[in-house]
N, C-alpha and C positions, 0 to 999 in steps of 0.2 A: 336381177341382173342386165349389168351395163356391158355392153360391147361397142369399144372403140375398132372400127373397120376404116384400113386405109381406104383411099379414095380408090386408088385404083385396084383393089383386091378385084379378081373375079369373081362376081355375083354366084354361077355355079359350084365356085371351089370352094366355096363359104358356107358354113356350119350351121352360122349367125339367123340366117332366116329360119332353117328348119326350128333353133330354139325361140323362134318367135312366133312360129305355127303353132307348136306344142305348148309354149306358156305364153300367149300373149298378153297378159294382163303380167305378167312378171319380166319381162323383155323389152329393154328398149335399147336400141341400137342405131349409135350415133355415128358420122361420116367426119373425118377428123378433117379438118382442125378444130369440128364440133366435138367437146368435151362434157361428159356429167358435172353438175357442181356437186362439189364433193365437201362436205365438211373437215376443213384440215386437222379439228379435234376434236373428231370422231375416231372412235377405237377401234370400229367393229365393220370396216370397210377394209376388206380385201382385195389386193391386185393381185392377178393370179397370170405371173409372168416368169420364168428362169432365170437363174442370176445366181453372181458369185455371194451375195447376202439375202438369199432367199430361203425362206423352212420352207421344211419337211412339210407333209399333210401332217403326219404324229408328230410333230413340232407346235403347229397350229394349234393340232387337237388340244393340247398341253398348253398349249397359253391360256387357251378360253373354256378351259376342263376348271369349276369350281377350287378344288384341292390340291391342282399341280401332275393329279396323274389322269391317262387319259383313260377316257370312257370305255368300257367294253364292249356291252350292251349299246345295240342301234335303238332308237325308238320305233316306232310302226306305226302308219298310220289307223290303225285298228288301236293303237292304244289308248284307253282309256278318252278322255276330252284332248281333241284337238285346239283347244283354246288355250288349252295350260301345257301346252310343249311349248318353248322358246327355244331358235336357235342365238347364241350368241356371236354370228354375223347377219349383219343386217342387211348387206351388200355387197355384190362379189361384183369386180372392174375385168374383162377382158379383152384382150388386145385381138383383134382376127387383120392376122397381114403375113404376110410372107416375112421369113428372116430378112433379107435386105430391106424392107418396109420398115419391119420394125425399131432400128434406132431412132427415126425420124419418131416417131409418137413414143418411147417407154422415156427421151432422154426432155420431153416438155416438161416443165417445170409445173405443171398444175398436177401433174402425177409425183411430182418429187412429194 
């Protein structure tokens, strides 16, 4: 998980810090204008942001399912060998800012 935090976002109001505390090896926080290096050819990166062309969670699930049908059953941590379970989404990017600050980040050409 990559979180792009607006430089004026108040740390006390941000949930990015809690995510980093809960999963320190899996969460990286960037302060804009610094953003993570993103492979433009990769199809397994998801930017979570509402917009007119955004997919719903259900559409995203269908997009990544092998047969085009949404998966009904969720895998549990206790289901067999954890190494055999793979998520088609390898990277998730969140923008952490107020709505007024969001435009500056979401229009950055590196995220397009």
